[in-house]
N, C-alpha and C positions, 0 to 999 in steps of 0.2 A: 125607572131608577134600574141602571145597571148595579153591578156588584162593586165594581172600582169606586162610582158615584157614592153608593150606599157607604163602602168604607172610608170615603172622606168625610161624608159627613159625620158617620159616628166618631173619628177621630177630631173632627174641627169641635162635636161637644165634649168629647175626653179631655180635650186641652181647655176647654172653657171650666172644667172643673178645677182646673189649677187657680184660677183667679178667687171663686167663692165656692167650695164644693156645698150642695146643698142636696137634700133629698130628693128634691125637684129635678134638678140636674141628671140624677140617675133616671128617674124615672121616665126620662123623655131619652135616654139612652136603653132603657128598656123597653119602650113603645117601638122605635126604629129597629131593634133588634128581634123582638119576639112579638110584633103585632099581628102576624098570622097565627100565631099559634097559643098565645094567650086570649083570653075572652075575660070579662067581669060581669055577674051574671046578677050580681046585688046582692045585698045581706051577708057581707064578708065571703060570699062564696066566688071561686074561680075555677075554670075549666081551661083543660090543654088539649091541644089536636094530638092525637095519637097518630103518627104517620101511617104504622102498620096497620091498623085496623081502619083509617081514614074515618074517623071518627071523634066528637069532641067528649072528653073524661073528666068528671070531677077532680079537683085537684085539692086533696084532704088536707085542709089546715096549711095550704100554699106550699106545701112541701116540696112539691116539684120545681114551683118558680124560687123556692130558697135555695133550692141546691143552685139551679141555672144562674143565681144572682151568684150565688159562691162561686161558681165555678167558671162560668161562659164571660159574663161582665167582668169580674176581678182579672178573669186573663187578658181580658181587652186593655184593661189598666195597665197589668204587667207588661205586654208586647208594647204600649204606647211609651212604658217607662224604657226599654230597651231602647226604641227608637230614639229618644231624648240622651240616652247613655250615648250611641253612637255617632249623634251628631256632638256631642260636647268632645269627643275624641277627634272628630274631625276639624274643630273649631282652631282655628291659628288666631284669633284674640282670646285671650285669657278671660275676660269679661264675659264674651260670648258662650265660651266653654263654664264657666261659672255656672252661669244663668241657665245653661242646658243641663248641667248637672246637678242643679238645685230643680229643675222640671221632672227629671227623672225620678229624683226621691220624693218627690209629692208625689208622683202617680203610683210609686210604688206604695209608700203610705195608703193611699185612697184604696188600691187592690187589696191590703189588708182589713181595713175597714170594713170593705164588703165581706167579711168574712164573721163579722158580727152581727148577733141575731137580732139586737134591740135595733139597731140601723137598718136592718134588714127590713123589718117590721114595719119601721116609719115608712120606706122606700114604696113598700107593696099599698101601703094605704094612700098614698100621693099617687099613684099608679092607677089608682081605681078608675079615674075620671078619663083616662086615656084610652083605657082598654072596656069602659061600661058598653055592651051590647045594646040598652036602651038609648044611647047617644050617638053612638058612632055607627058609620055605613061597614 
C-alpha cells in the first residue's frame, strides 16, 4: 500500500468515527498507523521499535503509545477537522455547508477526547488483539 492509499484508508476510518465513535474504531486507526512500530507481547506489556537502535524496546506503562495517541492520532483528527471546515467554506448549498461544519466540529471533539487518559487506556486494551505478536505475522 502506498502512502496516498494509506492516507485515504486512514481518512476513511476517521470519517467513520463521526457516525459512532468507539474505542475499537480508534484501535483500528492505531493498527493502520503504528502496525510496524508497536507490538503487544502479552501480560499488559507493549514494545515499540526504536528506529535509531533498530531494536524493540519495552514501552513502560504504554507511555510512548499514550503519547503517540495524544499527538499523532489526535493530530490526524484535527487535520481531518480542518479538511471538513474547508469543505464547508467551499459549499454553495447551505445544508451541505452546515453538515460539513458539523463533521468538522465532531472531528475536533474526538481529537480532544484523544487527550483523555481514561479513554486512551480503553483504546490500548482494545488494540491488544491487533498488535499481539502471538496472533499476527
